[in-house]
TIVO-2410 file (N, C-alpha, C; in nm, 3 decimals):
# residues 147
REC num residu      c1      c2      c3 atome chaine
REC   1      X  12.944  10.099   8.577     N      A
REC   1      X  13.036  10.000   8.627    CA      A
REC   1      X  13.123   9.954   8.511     C      A
REC   2      X  13.254   9.944   8.535     N      A
REC   2      X  13.348   9.902   8.432    CA      A
REC   2      X  13.371   9.751   8.444     C      A
REC   3      X  13.368   9.684   8.330     N      A
REC   3      X  13.389   9.540   8.327    CA      A
REC   3      X  13.526   9.513   8.265     C      A
REC   4      X  13.596   9.420   8.321     N      A
REC   4      X  13.728   9.386   8.267    CA      A
REC   4      X  13.714   9.309   8.138     C      A
REC   5      X  13.610   9.229   8.129     N      A
REC   5      X  13.590   9.154   8.006    CA      A
REC   5      X  13.442   9.126   7.988     C      A
REC   6      X  13.403   9.100   7.865     N      A
REC   6      X  13.262   9.064   7.843    CA      A
REC   6      X  13.224   8.936   7.916     C      A
REC   7      X  13.319   8.845   7.933     N      A
REC   7      X  13.289   8.721   8.004    CA      A
REC   7      X  13.257   8.749   8.151     C      A
REC   8      X  13.333   8.839   8.211     N      A
REC   8      X  13.305   8.874   8.350    CA      A
REC   8      X  13.167   8.937   8.363     C      A
REC   9      X  13.132   9.022   8.268     N      A
REC   9      X  13.000   9.084   8.270    CA      A
REC   9      X  12.891   8.979   8.254     C      A
REC  10      X  12.911   8.886   8.163     N      A
REC  10      X  12.811   8.781   8.141    CA      A
REC  10      X  12.799   8.693   8.265     C      A
REC  11      X  12.910   8.669   8.332     N      A
REC  11      X  12.907   8.589   8.454    CA      A
REC  11      X  12.824   8.657   8.562     C      A
REC  12      X  12.841   8.789   8.576     N      A
REC  12      X  12.763   8.864   8.674    CA      A
REC  12      X  12.615   8.858   8.639     C      A
REC  13      X  12.584   8.872   8.513     N      A
REC  13      X  12.444   8.866   8.468    CA      A
REC  13      X  12.386   8.728   8.499     C      A
REC  14      X  12.462   8.621   8.470     N      A
REC  14      X  12.412   8.486   8.497    CA      A
REC  14      X  12.390   8.465   8.647     C      A
REC  15      X  12.483   8.510   8.730     N      A
REC  15      X  12.468   8.494   8.874    CA      A
REC  15      X  12.346   8.572   8.924     C      A
REC  16      X  12.326   8.691   8.873     N      A
REC  16      X  12.210   8.772   8.913    CA      A
REC  16      X  12.081   8.707   8.869     C      A
REC  17      X  12.081   8.651   8.749     N      A
REC  17      X  11.960   8.587   8.697    CA      A
REC  17      X  11.926   8.461   8.775     C      A
REC  18      X  12.027   8.389   8.823     N      A
REC  18      X  11.997   8.266   8.898    CA      A
REC  18      X  11.968   8.297   9.046     C      A
REC  19      X  12.017   8.408   9.098     N      A
REC  19      X  11.996   8.440   9.240    CA      A
REC  19      X  11.853   8.484   9.267     C      A
REC  20      X  11.794   8.555   9.175     N      A
REC  20      X  11.659   8.607   9.198    CA      A
REC  20      X  11.557   8.495   9.205     C      A
REC  21      X  11.554   8.400   9.111     N      A
REC  21      X  11.458   8.290   9.127    CA      A
REC  21      X  11.483   8.211   9.256     C      A
REC  22      X  11.608   8.194   9.293     N      A
REC  22      X  11.638   8.121   9.416    CA      A
REC  22      X  11.581   8.195   9.538     C      A
REC  23      X  11.580   8.326   9.534     N      A
REC  23      X  11.525   8.404   9.645    CA      A
REC  23      X  11.375   8.384   9.659     C      A
REC  24      X  11.309   8.350   9.551     N      A
REC  24      X  11.164   8.331   9.556    CA      A
REC  24      X  11.123   8.187   9.583     C      A
REC  25      X  11.220   8.096   9.592     N      A
REC  25      X  11.186   7.955   9.613    CA      A
REC  25      X  11.098   7.935   9.735     C      A
REC  26      X  11.133   7.995   9.845     N      A
REC  26      X  11.053   7.975   9.967    CA      A
REC  26      X  10.914   8.033   9.952     C      A
REC  27      X  10.903   8.143   9.881     N      A
REC  27      X  10.771   8.204   9.860    CA      A
REC  27      X  10.685   8.115   9.771     C      A
REC  28      X  10.745   8.062   9.666     N      A
REC  28      X  10.671   7.975   9.574    CA      A
REC  28      X  10.631   7.847   9.646     C      A
REC  29      X  10.724   7.788   9.720     N      A
REC  29      X  10.692   7.665   9.793    CA      A
REC  29      X  10.582   7.689   9.896     C      A
REC  30      X  10.585   7.804   9.960     N      A
REC  30      X  10.481   7.838  10.057    CA      A
REC  30      X  10.345   7.851   9.988     C      A
REC  31      X  10.344   7.913   9.871     N      A
REC  31      X  10.218   7.927   9.796    CA      A
REC  31      X  10.165   7.790   9.754     C      A
REC  32      X  10.254   7.702   9.711     N      A
REC  32      X  10.212   7.566   9.673    CA      A
REC  32      X  10.161   7.488   9.794     C      A
REC  33      X  10.230   7.504   9.906     N      A
REC  33      X  10.187   7.437  10.030    CA      A
REC  33      X  10.049   7.486  10.073     C      A
REC  34      X  10.030   7.616  10.065     N      A
REC  34      X   9.901   7.674  10.103    CA      A
REC  34      X   9.789   7.623  10.012     C      A
REC  35      X   9.817   7.613   9.883     N      A
REC  35      X   9.718   7.562   9.789    CA      A
REC  35      X   9.687   7.415   9.818     C      A
REC  36      X   9.791   7.336   9.845     N      A
REC  36      X   9.772   7.195   9.875    CA      A
REC  36      X   9.690   7.176  10.002     C      A
REC  37      X   9.719   7.256  10.104     N      A
REC  37      X   9.643   7.247  10.229    CA      A
REC  37      X   9.497   7.286  10.208     C      A
REC  38      X   9.475   7.391  10.130     N      A
REC  38      X   9.338   7.434  10.103    CA      A
REC  38      X   9.261   7.325  10.027     C      A
REC  39      X   9.329   7.259   9.934     N      A
REC  39      X   9.264   7.151   9.859    CA      A
REC  39      X   9.234   7.031   9.949     C      A
REC  40      X   9.323   7.003  10.044     N      A
REC  40      X   9.299   6.892  10.136    CA      A
REC  40      X   9.178   6.921  10.225     C      A
REC  41      X   9.169   7.042  10.276     N      A
REC  41      X   9.055   7.081  10.360    CA      A
REC  41      X   8.926   7.075  10.277     C      A
REC  42      X   8.933   7.124  10.154     N      A
REC  42      X   8.817   7.120  10.065    CA      A
REC  42      X   8.774   6.975  10.038     C      A
REC  43      X   8.870   6.888  10.013     N      A
REC  43      X   8.838   6.747   9.988    CA      A
REC  43      X   8.768   6.682  10.106     C      A
REC  44      X   8.814   6.713  10.227     N      A
REC  44      X   8.751   6.660  10.347    CA      A
REC  44      X   8.608   6.713  10.361     C      A
REC  45      X   8.591   6.842  10.337     N      A
REC  45      X   8.457   6.902  10.346    CA      A
REC  45      X   8.364   6.843  10.241     C      A
REC  46      X   8.417   6.817  10.122     N      A
REC  46      X   8.336   6.759  10.015    CA      A
REC  46      X   8.291   6.617  10.051     C      A
REC  47      X   8.383   6.538  10.107     N      A
REC  47      X   8.348   6.402  10.148    CA      A
REC  47      X   8.242   6.406  10.260     C      A
REC  48      X   8.257   6.498  10.354     N      A
REC  48      X   8.159   6.514  10.462    CA      A
REC  48      X   8.023   6.552  10.406     C      A
REC  49      X   8.022   6.643  10.311     N      A
REC  49      X   7.896   6.688  10.250    CA      A
REC  49      X   7.828   6.572  10.176     C      A
REC  50      X   7.907   6.491  10.107     N      A
REC  50      X   7.851   6.378  10.034    CA      A
REC  50      X   7.789   6.275  10.128     C      A
REC  51      X   7.856   6.247  10.240     N      A
REC  51      X   7.800   6.151  10.335    CA      A
REC  51      X   7.673   6.206  10.401     C      A
REC  52      X   7.672   6.336  10.428     N      A
REC  52      X   7.551   6.397  10.483    CA      A
REC  52      X   7.436   6.393  10.382     C      A
REC  53      X   7.468   6.412  10.255     N      A
REC  53      X   7.364   6.408  10.151    CA      A
REC  53      X   7.304   6.267  10.141     C      A
REC  54      X   7.390   6.166  10.152     N      A
REC  54      X   7.340   6.028  10.149    CA      A
REC  54      X   7.248   6.002  10.269     C      A
REC  55      X   7.290   6.048  10.386     N      A
REC  55      X   7.208   6.032  10.506    CA      A
REC  55      X   7.077   6.110  10.492     C      A
REC  56      X   7.086   6.226  10.429     N      A
REC  56      X   6.966   6.308  10.408    CA      A
REC  56      X   6.865   6.234  10.320     C      A
REC  57      X   6.914   6.171  10.215     N      A
REC  57      X   6.824   6.094  10.127    CA      A
REC  57      X   6.755   5.982  10.206     C      A
REC  58      X   6.833   5.916  10.291     N      A
REC  58      X   6.776   5.806  10.370    CA      A
REC  58      X   6.673   5.855  10.471     C      A
REC  59      X   6.702   5.968  10.535     N      A
REC  59      X   6.607   6.018  10.636    CA      A
REC  59      X   6.479   6.068  10.569     C      A
REC  60      X   6.491   6.121  10.448     N      A
REC  60      X   6.370   6.162  10.376    CA      A
REC  60      X   6.284   6.039  10.343     C      A
REC  61      X   6.350   5.929  10.305     N      A
REC  61      X   6.277   5.804  10.281    CA      A
REC  61      X   6.213   5.752  10.407     C      A
REC  62      X   6.286   5.761  10.517     N      A
REC  62      X   6.232   5.717  10.646    CA      A
REC  62      X   6.113   5.801  10.688     C      A
REC  63      X   6.123   5.931  10.664     N      A
REC  63      X   6.010   6.017  10.699    CA      A
REC  63      X   5.888   5.984  10.614     C      A
REC  64      X   5.909   5.958  10.486     N      A
REC  64      X   5.796   5.921  10.399    CA      A
REC  64      X   5.728   5.794  10.450     C      A
REC  65      X   5.809   5.697  10.489     N      A
REC  65      X   5.753   5.572  10.544    CA      A
REC  65      X   5.678   5.600  10.674     C      A
REC  66      X   5.740   5.681  10.761     N      A
REC  66      X   5.676   5.713  10.889    CA      A
REC  66      X   5.546   5.790  10.866     C      A
REC  67      X   5.545   5.879  10.768     N      A
REC  67      X   5.423   5.955  10.739    CA      A
REC  67      X   5.313   5.862  10.690     C      A
REC  68      X   5.349   5.769  10.602     N      A
REC  68      X   5.250   5.672  10.554    CA      A
REC  68      X   5.197   5.586  10.669     C      A
REC  69      X   5.286   5.546  10.760     N      A
REC  69      X   5.242   5.467  10.876    CA      A
REC  69      X   5.152   5.550  10.968     C      A
REC  70      X   5.183   5.678  10.981     N      A
REC  70      X   5.099   5.767  11.063    CA      A
REC  70      X   4.959   5.778  11.002     C      A
REC  71      X   4.954   5.795  10.869     N      A
REC  71      X   4.825   5.804  10.802    CA      A
REC  71      X   4.746   5.674  10.812     C      A
REC  72      X   4.817   5.561  10.816     N      A
REC  72      X   4.750   5.431  10.829    CA      A
REC  72      X   4.710   5.403  10.973     C      A
REC  73      X   4.757   5.487  11.066     N      A
REC  73      X   4.721   5.470  11.206    CA      A
REC  73      X   4.814   5.381  11.284     C      A
REC  74      X   4.924   5.338  11.227     N      A
REC  74      X   5.015   5.247  11.299    CA      A
REC  74      X   5.132   5.319  11.364     C      A
REC  75      X   5.136   5.452  11.354     N      A
REC  75      X   5.244   5.530  11.415    CA      A
REC  75      X   5.185   5.649  11.486     C      A
REC  76      X   5.235   5.677  11.604     N      A
REC  76      X   5.180   5.788  11.681    CA      A
REC  76      X   5.231   5.922  11.628     C      A
REC  77      X   5.163   6.027  11.667     N      A
REC  77      X   5.202   6.163  11.627    CA      A
REC  77      X   5.341   6.196  11.680     C      A
REC  78      X   5.372   6.152  11.802     N      A
REC  78      X   5.503   6.178  11.863    CA      A
REC  78      X   5.615   6.110  11.784     C      A
REC  79      X   5.591   5.986  11.739     N      A
REC  79      X   5.692   5.916  11.659    CA      A
REC  79      X   5.715   5.987  11.525     C      A
REC  80      X   5.607   6.036  11.466     N      A
REC  80      X   5.621   6.110  11.340    CA      A
REC  80      X   5.699   6.239  11.362     C      A
REC  81      X   5.670   6.309  11.472     N      A
REC  81      X   5.742   6.433  11.502    CA      A
REC  81      X   5.890   6.407  11.530     C      A
REC  82      X   5.920   6.296  11.593     N      A
REC  82      X   6.060   6.260  11.619    CA      A
REC  82      X   6.134   6.235  11.488     C      A
REC  83      X   6.070   6.167  11.396     N      A
REC  83      X   6.129   6.143  11.265    CA      A
REC  83      X   6.148   6.274  11.190     C      A
REC  84      X   6.048   6.361  11.200     N      A
REC  84      X   6.057   6.490  11.133    CA      A
REC  84      X   6.168   6.577  11.195     C      A
REC  85      X   6.185   6.567  11.325     N      A
REC  85      X   6.291   6.641  11.392    CA      A
REC  85      X   6.429   6.595  11.342     C      A
REC  86      X   6.445   6.466  11.325     N      A
REC  86      X   6.571   6.413  11.271    CA      A
REC  86      X   6.594   6.463  11.129     C      A
REC  87      X   6.486   6.467  11.051     N      A
REC  87      X   6.495   6.515  10.913    CA      A
REC  87      X   6.539   6.661  10.909     C      A
REC  88      X   6.479   6.744  10.992     N      A
REC  88      X   6.513   6.887  10.995    CA      A
REC  88      X   6.657   6.907  11.042     C      A
REC  89      X   6.699   6.829  11.142     N      A
REC  89      X   6.837   6.841  11.192    CA      A
REC  89      X   6.937   6.804  11.083     C      A
REC  90      X   6.907   6.700  11.008     N      A
REC  90      X   6.997   6.659  10.900    CA      A
REC  90      X   6.996   6.760  10.786     C      A
REC  91      X   6.880   6.816  10.756     N      A
REC  91      X   6.874   6.921  10.655    CA      A
REC  91      X   6.961   7.041  10.696     C      A
REC  92      X   6.958   7.075  10.824     N      A
REC  92      X   7.040   7.186  10.873    CA      A
REC  92      X   7.189   7.151  10.864     C      A
REC  93      X   7.223   7.026  10.894     N      A
REC  93      X   7.363   6.983  10.884    CA      A
REC  93      X   7.412   6.991  10.739     C      A
REC  94      X   7.327   6.953  10.644     N      A
REC  94      X   7.365   6.962  10.503    CA      A
REC  94      X   7.382   7.108  10.462     C      A
REC  95      X   7.294   7.195  10.508     N      A
REC  95      X   7.307   7.338  10.476    CA      A
REC  95      X   7.436   7.395  10.535     C      A
REC  96      X   7.469   7.354  10.655     N      A
REC  96      X   7.594   7.398  10.718    CA      A
REC  96      X   7.715   7.345  10.641     C      A
REC  97      X   7.707   7.221  10.597     N      A
REC  97      X   7.816   7.163  10.517    CA      A
REC  97      X   7.831   7.236  10.384     C      A
REC  98      X   7.719   7.277  10.326     N      A
REC  98      X   7.724   7.355  10.202    CA      A
REC  98      X   7.797   7.488  10.224     C      A
REC  99      X   7.766   7.554  10.336     N      A
REC  99      X   7.832   7.681  10.367    CA      A
REC  99      X   7.982   7.661  10.388     C      A
REC 100      X   8.018   7.554  10.458     N      A
REC 100      X   8.159   7.523  10.480    CA      A
REC 100      X   8.229   7.494  10.347     C      A
REC 101      X   8.161   7.422  10.262     N      A
REC 101      X   8.216   7.388  10.131    CA      A
REC 101      X   8.243   7.514  10.048     C      A
REC 102      X   8.152   7.608  10.052     N      A
REC 102      X   8.171   7.734   9.979    CA      A
REC 102      X   8.291   7.810  10.034     C      A
REC 103      X   8.303   7.816  10.167     N      A
REC 103      X   8.418   7.884  10.228    CA      A
REC 103      X   8.549   7.816  10.191     C      A
REC 104      X   8.548   7.683  10.187     N      A
REC 104      X   8.668   7.610  10.149    CA      A
REC 104      X   8.702   7.630  10.002     C      A
REC 105      X   8.601   7.641   9.917     N      A
REC 105      X   8.626   7.671   9.776    CA      A
REC 105      X   8.691   7.808   9.762     C      A
REC 106      X   8.642   7.904   9.837     N      A
REC 106      X   8.700   8.038   9.834    CA      A
REC 106      X   8.845   8.034   9.879     C      A
REC 107      X   8.874   7.956   9.982     N      A
REC 107      X   9.012   7.944  10.031    CA      A
REC 107      X   9.103   7.883   9.924     C      A
REC 108      X   9.052   7.784   9.851     N      A
REC 108      X   9.130   7.724   9.743    CA      A
REC 108      X   9.158   7.828   9.634     C      A
REC 109      X   9.057   7.903   9.595     N      A
REC 109      X   9.075   8.004   9.491    CA      A
REC 109      X   9.172   8.113   9.535     C      A
REC 110      X   9.161   8.155   9.661     N      A
REC 110      X   9.253   8.258   9.711    CA      A
REC 110      X   9.396   8.207   9.713     C      A
REC 111      X   9.416   8.084   9.758     N      A
REC 111      X   9.550   8.027   9.760    CA      A
REC 111      X   9.605   8.014   9.619     C      A
REC 112      X   9.521   7.976   9.527     N      A
REC 112      X   9.566   7.960   9.387    CA      A
REC 112      X   9.601   8.096   9.326     C      A
REC 113      X   9.522   8.197   9.358     N      A
REC 113      X   9.551   8.331   9.306    CA      A
REC 113      X   9.682   8.383   9.364     C      A
REC 114      X   9.705   8.358   9.494     N      A
REC 114      X   9.832   8.400   9.554    CA      A
REC 114      X   9.948   8.328   9.486     C      A
REC 115      X   9.930   8.200   9.458     N      A
REC 115      X  10.034   8.123   9.389    CA      A
REC 115      X  10.060   8.176   9.250     C      A
REC 116      X   9.953   8.211   9.179     N      A
REC 116      X   9.969   8.267   9.044    CA      A
REC 116      X  10.037   8.403   9.051     C      A
REC 117      X  10.006   8.480   9.154     N      A
REC 117      X  10.067   8.611   9.172    CA      A
REC 117      X  10.217   8.596   9.196     C      A
REC 118      X  10.255   8.499   9.278     N      A
REC 118      X  10.397   8.475   9.303    CA      A
REC 118      X  10.467   8.432   9.174     C      A
REC 119      X  10.403   8.344   9.098     N      A
REC 119      X  10.463   8.300   8.972    CA      A
REC 119      X  10.481   8.417   8.877     C      A
REC 120      X  10.384   8.508   8.872     N      A
REC 120      X  10.395   8.624   8.787    CA      A
REC 120      X  10.508   8.715   8.833     C      A
REC 121      X  10.521   8.734   8.965     N      A
REC 121      X  10.628   8.818   9.018    CA      A
REC 121      X  10.764   8.758   8.985     C      A
REC 122      X  10.777   8.627   8.999     N      A
REC 122      X  10.904   8.562   8.967    CA      A
REC 122      X  10.935   8.580   8.819     C      A
REC 123      X  10.837   8.559   8.735     N      A
REC 123      X  10.858   8.573   8.591    CA      A
REC 123      X  10.899   8.716   8.556     C      A
REC 124      X  10.830   8.815   8.613     N      A
REC 124      X  10.864   8.954   8.586    CA      A
REC 124      X  11.003   8.987   8.637     C      A
REC 125      X  11.037   8.938   8.753     N      A
REC 125      X  11.168   8.965   8.811    CA      A
REC 125      X  11.278   8.902   8.728     C      A
REC 126      X  11.256   8.778   8.685     N      A
REC 126      X  11.357   8.711   8.603    CA      A
REC 126      X  11.372   8.779   8.468     C      A
REC 127      X  11.262   8.823   8.412     N      A
REC 127      X  11.267   8.894   8.285    CA      A
REC 127      X  11.342   9.025   8.301     C      A
REC 128      X  11.313   9.098   8.409     N      A
REC 128      X  11.382   9.224   8.433    CA      A
REC 128      X  11.530   9.202   8.457     C      A
REC 129      X  11.565   9.094   8.530     N      A
REC 129      X  11.705   9.065   8.558    CA      A
REC 129      X  11.779   9.030   8.430     C      A
REC 130      X  11.718   8.949   8.346     N      A
REC 130      X  11.786   8.910   8.223    CA      A
REC 130      X  11.798   9.028   8.127     C      A
REC 131      X  11.708   9.124   8.136     N      A
REC 131      X  11.716   9.241   8.049    CA      A
REC 131      X  11.810   9.347   8.105     C      A
REC 132      X  11.812   9.362   8.237     N      A
REC 132      X  11.889   9.469   8.300    CA      A
REC 132      X  12.023   9.425   8.355     C      A
REC 133      X  12.049   9.298   8.361     N      A
REC 133      X  12.174   9.253   8.419    CA      A
REC 133      X  12.159   9.236   8.568     C      A
REC 134      X  12.266   9.260   8.643     N      A
REC 134      X  12.268   9.237   8.786    CA      A
REC 134      X  12.206   9.355   8.859     C      A
REC 135      X  12.080   9.344   8.893     N      A
REC 135      X  12.006   9.445   8.970    CA      A
REC 135      X  12.018   9.585   8.912     C      A
REC 136      X  12.022   9.596   8.783     N      A
REC 136      X  12.021   9.728   8.719    CA      A
REC 136      X  12.158   9.791   8.709     C      A
REC 137      X  12.265   9.724   8.757     N      A
REC 137      X  12.397   9.786   8.750    CA      A
REC 137      X  12.466   9.759   8.618     C      A
REC 138      X  12.405   9.680   8.533     N      A
REC 138      X  12.466   9.646   8.406    CA      A
REC 138      X  12.356   9.631   8.303     C      A
REC 139      X  12.376   9.682   8.188     N      A
REC 139      X  12.276   9.664   8.083    CA      A
REC 139      X  12.343   9.602   7.962     C      A
REC 140      X  12.264   9.546   7.878     N      A
REC 140      X  12.314   9.480   7.758    CA      A
REC 140      X  12.391   9.576   7.669     C      A
REC 141      X  12.353   9.702   7.667     N      A
REC 141      X  12.425   9.798   7.581    CA      A
REC 141      X  12.564   9.825   7.637     C      A
REC 142      X  12.580   9.819   7.772     N      A
REC 142      X  12.712   9.837   7.829    CA      A
REC 142      X  12.804   9.725   7.786     C      A
REC 143      X  12.750   9.602   7.783     N      A
REC 143      X  12.832   9.489   7.740    CA      A
REC 143      X  12.873   9.504   7.595     C      A
REC 144      X  12.783   9.551   7.511     N      A
REC 144      X  12.813   9.572   7.370    CA      A
REC 144      X  12.918   9.680   7.355     C      A
REC 145      X  12.913   9.784   7.440     N      A
REC 145      X  13.011   9.891   7.433    CA      A
REC 145      X  13.149   9.840   7.472     C      A
REC 146      X  13.158   9.739   7.557     N      A
REC 146      X  13.287   9.688   7.606    CA      A
REC 146      X  13.357   9.603   7.501     C      A
REC 147      X  13.284   9.548   7.407     N      A
REC 147      X  13.344   9.461   7.305    CA      A
REC 147      X  13.414   9.548   7.210     C      A
***
């Protein structure tokens, strides 16, 4: 490609360099949005897990008291089994919350990796554009030849 002046060539290079990052804006914003959403879901799951853990501690204390009362003869076997059933149900809920938390952590890491991948692609593209000019149609040596 023939350039009328080095300034015109530099202008084309600058426009090409600014157009490529602009083309990735929506992709980058989408990656950031995805990461933010994954973090929000993870935060909710973490708060849920913490409240279940607190309830689990309380039900274990309640079961210990109920067991002591059963041994002392002041609580029936059925009442002890009911308390134990509540304990087992809460233990299962905590285990389920743990599994959900792990899945949400994975989602956060995947979203972050996708975001990092987009950032790397933008950086590589911008580097290639600044080195090659406007989409490969102009190189720095051509500009030097025109001077």
